[in-house]
Residue, then its C-alpha position, 0 to 999 in steps of 0.5 A: m804662217w801667222a796662224a802658227v805664230t798666233a797659236l804659239i803666242k796663245e799657247v794653243e795645244l793641237r792634237f791630231a788623230v793617229y791613223y794606220r795604213g794597211g801595210e802596218f798590220a800583220a796579214g791575218g793578225i786581227n779579225p775586225g769582225t769580232l769587235v762588232t757586237g751588234n747590228v741595227d738598222l737606221g731606226g734601231g740606232s736611237d735605242a742601241f747607242p745609249r747602251l754602249p756606255s753602261s754595257t760591259s758586253e757591247r763594244k761596237i754597234l754596226v748601223t746598216p741602212g736597210g737592215 
């Protein structure tokens, strides 16, 4: 209780992540596989991730242990 009062007095702003449950999506409406534009093994992550901010074609890189 006191933590909430302290946050109000200090005008702390709290933000929470929004999540969705499976039932909130239309069945078959979205194919998440199309979001993944690349696959790398654990060793390839250090080369792949720096490309994301500057690339216009990369959206999500999937890291798969063991290739």
